[in-house]
N, C-alpha and C positions, 0 to 999 in steps of 0.2 A: 750866183747870178740871180737878179731879181725876177720874181715870177711875173709874167705878163698879165695884162688886163684880162685876156681871154681865159688864162689859166685860173685866175681868181674867180671869175664869173662861173666857170665850170665847177670849181670846188664848192662855191656857194650853192649852185644849183643842185649838186649831188647831196649836200647836207640838207637842203630844203626837201628834196625828194625823199630822203631817208626819214626825215621827221614826219612827213605826210603818211608814209607807209607804217611807221611806228604807231602813230595816233589812230589811223584807220584800223589797224590790227586790234588795238585795245578796244575800240568802240564796237567793231563788228563782233568780236569774240565775247563781249560782255552784254551787249544789248541787241545783237542781231543785225541783219542786213536792212530790213525794212525800216527799223526804228532809227537807223543812222542816216543822217542827211549830209550832203556835201557841205552845207553851211556849218554843221557841227564840226566836221573835220577841219574846215578852213579856219574857223574861229579858234579851235584848239591849237592850230599851227601858226596862228597870227598871220594868216594869208587871206587874200580875197578869194571869194568863191569863183570869180572869173578866172583868176590865175590858176586855180585848181583844175577847172575845166580845160584851160589852155594846155596844161602839161599832161593831164591824164585822160581827157576826153569824156569820161563818165564815171559815175560811182561804181558801176559794174566792172569797168576796166581796172579800177583800183582793187576791187575784190578778187578778180581773176589774177591780177599780178601777185597778190599776196598768196593765193593758192599755189600758183606756179613757183613762187619763190620757195615755198615749203618743199615741193617736190624736188626742186633743184638742189636744195641743201641735203636732203637725205639720199639723193641719187649721185651726189658728188663722189668720185672714186676715192677720195681721201676720207670720206665719212667712215666711222668704225663699222657700220652695217655693211657698206659696200666692200670693205676690205674682207669681212667675213664671207660675204657672198662670193668674192673673187677666189678665196681659198677653197670654197665649196667642200667643207669637211663635214657637213651634215650627215648623220645625226651626232657625230662625235663632238661637235662644238656647241651643243644646245645650251650649256651653261653660259658660254660667251655670248651666244645669240640673245639670251635673256638679259644679260647685263647691258648689251649694246642697245637693245630696244628700250629698256627701262631708262637709260640715260637720254635716249632720243626723245622719249615722251616728256621727260622732265624739262628738257631744254626747249621744247616746242609746244608747250601746253596751249598757248593761245592759237597757234596755227592749226593744231589738231581740232580745236573747237570750231574752227571755220568749216571743216569738213562736215560737221553736224549741222551747222547753220545752213550750208548749201543743201544738204539732204532735206531739211525741214522747209526751207523757204524757196528752194529752186529745184526740188526733186533730183538733186545730184547733178545738175547740168554742168557745173564747172569742174567736177571731179570724175565724171563718167569715163572719159577717155583714158585716164590714168589706170583705173581699175580694169577697163576692157583689155588693156595690154599687159596686165600683171602676169598672167600665166606664161606669156611669151618671154618675159624677162626672167622669170624663174627657170624656165626650160633652157634658156640660153646659158644661164649661170651654172645650173646643176646637172644638165643632161649628161655631159661626159662623166661626171662623178658617179651618177647613178648607174651608168653603163658599166663602169669599173666595179662597183659593188655587186652588180648582177653577175659579172664574170667570177667574182670571188665567192659567190654563193652566200653572201651575207644578207640578202634581202628575202623577206617573206613574200607572200602574194599581194601584199598591200602596195599601192602606188606610192613610191617615194616622193614624186612631185607633189601629190596631194598632201603628203605628210609635212613637207617643208613649208608649203603654203599655209596649212592649218596651224603649224607651230608659230610662224611669223605673225599671222593675223590674230591668233589667240593671245599671244604675248602683247601685241599692240592693244587689243581690246582690254586685256586684264589691267595693264598699266594705265590705260586711259581712264578706266573707272576709278582706279586708285588715286591717280595724280591729277586728272583734269576734272572729274566729277566729284572728287573729294570724298570717296567712300572706301576707306581702308577696311580690310578684313571682310570684304563682301563675299568671300568664300568660307567665312567662318574660321579663318586661321590667318596667321601672319603671312605677308606677301611671299617671303622666301619659302615657307612651307608649301604654299599653293603652287609656286613655280617648280619646286623640286618634285612635287607629286605629279604635275603635268609632264615633266621630263621623264619620270619613271614610266608613266603610261605610254608615252610615245615610244620609248625604247623597248619596253617589255610587254605592253598590252595589259589587259585586265585578267583574262583567263590564264590558267596554267598552261604551259607549253603542251601542245597536242590535244588539249581539251576543247571540244566544240560547245556551242550554246546548247545543242540538243542533248549532248552527253551530260551536261551539268544539271539537266532536269528543268531548265527555265523554259517558260512558254514564249514563243515568238509569233 
């Protein structure tokens, strides 16, 4: 059955919107927010500036949409990270967590750079709400798991919620420096060695079991 006029127009509009967002992401992530104009975006998309304002409202609206789109991708229940969080096997699945975060950073390098653009140029205005609710999301995902580990006597006196948040944020930071900033071996070793070392620290700590800082003779 032939596609109607409205259907073709909708399809063209979706393609045009996707192109605008693609171009804007490239420009924002490489030259920053302030240095990118609506005219630049429009010209790169072969659209008029007026048409851009008509469909998006403002440059800031495009920027926010790109940020929100990144959150939506990594919060999708079918995303590998969300599947790991749903299984809530931390810390038994640290290796899988590292792999999932490494792949996420690789596939979203430009979007992750927008986070830094927002911090530098907007004091984090467009990302603040996401991070303000981060602890609640982790608590909802891992709370029952940690209660179970507590009952099993597997936990130390360290807060497991802090541990899973530290693990997730450190891995994102590590791979961001490696893949987005282009600084391999910034820990003085291959990426896998650094990640393996971090996982050992999280699972086993630094001091021998039962030894305190005072007992080791270190000054605090």
